[in-house]
Residue, then its C-alpha position, 0 to 999 in steps of 0.5 A: m934166743t938170738i936175731s942175726k946182725q944181718d936180719i936186723l940190718d935189713a929191717f932198718q933197709f926195708r923200713h921207710a916212711c910209707k907214704e901210701f898203703d895197700a889199702e886191702r891188706k890188713i895186718a893179722g891181729a897176733d901181728f899187731d899185738f906183737i907191735l903193741e907189746v913192744a911199744r908196752l915193754s918199751p924203756s922210759s925214764f926212771g920206768l914212768e911210762p908217760w904214755q897211752f897208745l890209742v888204736v884209731q880203727n874207726p874210719d870216720l874219727r880217721e876222716k876227722l884227723r886227716a882234716f887237721t893232718w896235712g902229714g897224713q893225707k894218704q896214710l891215714p885212709t889206707a892204713s891198716h892200723v894208726v896209732l895215736t900216742l899220748v903223752r901225760k902233761s907235767h903236773f903227773m910227771r913231776y917228782d911229786s905228783a900222785y901218778l909218780q907215787h902210782i908208779m912207784r907203789e902199784v907197778q914197781q912195787f919198790p918198798e917204802d925206802i926205796i920210794s923215798l929215795r927215789s922221789g928224792l932222786i927225780e926231784k934232784f933230775q927234774r929240778s938241777d941235773f936237767d932243770l925241768l921244773g921252770s915251766e909247764r911246757t919244759l916237762t911236758d916235752w921232757a915226756t915227749r921225748q920218753t914217747y919216741l923211744p916206743l915210736a921206735n921200737m914199733m916201726t923197727a919191730a914191724a920192720l923185722i916181721g915185713i910190716d910198713s910204717c910211718p910216724i906222722e908229726g905234720f898236723e894241727r894238735l889242739e884240732v886234732e885234740r879237740i876232735l880226741a876230746e869230742d869223739a874219743n873221751v880223751n880227757l885234755e887235762h891229763w893228756s897231750a898228742a904227741y904222735m900219730v904212727a901209721f902200719g900195713y903194707r906199702k902199695n908201691p916200693p920207694a920212690r928212692p933208695k935210702t939215704r944216710q949220712s956217713r958214718d964218720a959224718v955221725v960218729r965221733w970216738l973218744d978214746 
């Protein structure tokens, strides 16, 4: 199965950060399941999947989050669906954590000799190659960067089937996490908020054409 290159480029031209959605139009269940499946199948470093996707449909919870989400004032009330992505905290992402052992044994189903080999490889990567063990923040930031892979994939998949989206980082993280702990039973010893992304159908066309730098400005060939 193939998709034409032009269809993919058209989807990227169609996609924009939708500031307000048509609140009367809802995404079909099968279409949103497709978007979530794209997120689930997204890649991560060493296949460690350091994420959880919260689909926030409760209007009261959205309104509580909106009070601390300056970048989503119009999106949260009008979006058909909102995903708030959580990232695992640093102690889960260390090379010697029980979570990594669980992933390699139960999910990836590697034999013990491969688990031992990969554990050593991940330790080298975290300790020396990328120097990730110096602080809790450094390791959490490494995990957070990976959550942006499913974000991009979700938005692209949505655009390919004519659904609009808007990524949202403009929020007060500590307040949002407090609400999640109080209202959604999120364990803040395990999780931190990475971003929100809203999906739906645009209320109005984009206010201005898409702008990007030229290819020569952003691509350098090393022949």
